[in-house]
C-alpha positions as CSV (number, residue, x, y, z in Angstrom):
1,X,128.8,118.5,76.1
2,X,130.7,115.3,76.4
3,X,129.2,111.9,76.1
4,X,129.6,111.2,79.8
5,X,127.6,114.4,80.7
6,X,124.8,113.5,78.3
7,X,124.5,110.0,79.9
8,X,124.4,111.6,83.4
9,X,121.7,114.0,82.2
10,X,119.6,111.2,80.7
11,X,120.0,109.1,83.8
12,X,119.0,112.0,86.0
13,X,115.8,112.6,84.0
14,X,115.0,108.9,84.0
15,X,115.4,108.6,87.8
16,X,113.3,111.8,88.3
17,X,110.5,110.3,86.1
18,X,110.6,107.0,87.9
19,X,110.5,108.7,91.3
20,X,107.4,110.7,90.3
21,X,105.7,107.6,89.0
22,X,106.5,105.7,92.2
23,X,105.1,108.5,94.3
24,X,101.9,108.7,92.3
25,X,101.2,105.0,92.8
26,X,102.5,104.8,96.3
27,X,100.5,107.8,97.7
28,X,97.2,106.7,96.1
29,X,95.9,104.9,99.1
30,X,96.2,104.8,102.9
31,X,95.0,102.8,105.9
32,X,94.5,104.3,109.3
33,X,93.6,102.3,112.5
34,X,92.9,103.9,115.8
35,X,92.4,101.9,119.0
36,X,90.8,103.4,122.1
37,X,90.9,101.4,125.3
38,X,89.0,102.4,128.5
39,X,89.6,100.5,131.7
40,X,87.7,100.8,135.0
41,X,88.6,98.9,138.1
42,X,86.6,98.4,141.3
43,X,88.2,96.7,144.3
44,X,86.0,94.7,146.6
45,X,86.8,93.0,149.9
46,X,89.4,90.2,150.2
47,X,91.0,89.0,147.0
48,X,88.0,89.6,144.7
49,X,88.1,92.5,142.2
50,X,86.1,93.6,139.2
51,X,87.7,95.0,136.1
52,X,85.6,96.4,133.2
53,X,87.6,97.0,130.0
54,X,86.3,98.2,126.7
55,X,88.2,98.5,123.5
56,X,87.1,100.4,120.3
57,X,88.9,99.8,117.1
58,X,88.2,102.2,114.2
59,X,89.6,101.5,110.7
60,X,89.5,103.8,107.7
61,X,90.6,102.7,104.3
62,X,91.1,105.3,101.6
63,X,92.1,104.3,98.1
64,X,92.1,106.1,94.8
65,X,89.5,104.7,92.3
66,X,90.6,104.7,88.7
67,X,87.6,104.5,86.4
């Protein structure tokens, strides 16, 4: 094996190890937000109208606890 091939091999192993480490820390938590909007309209006489709108926001936060 030439010196250049050994250097490429060491760099490949180092990059693989850093990628695995980054994935382990990067995938340890997630945040999810879901928004549900419901709208109901009722039209009355002339220019007057009634609009009822409800919005529900749910948030879930998951993180890995290291004890």
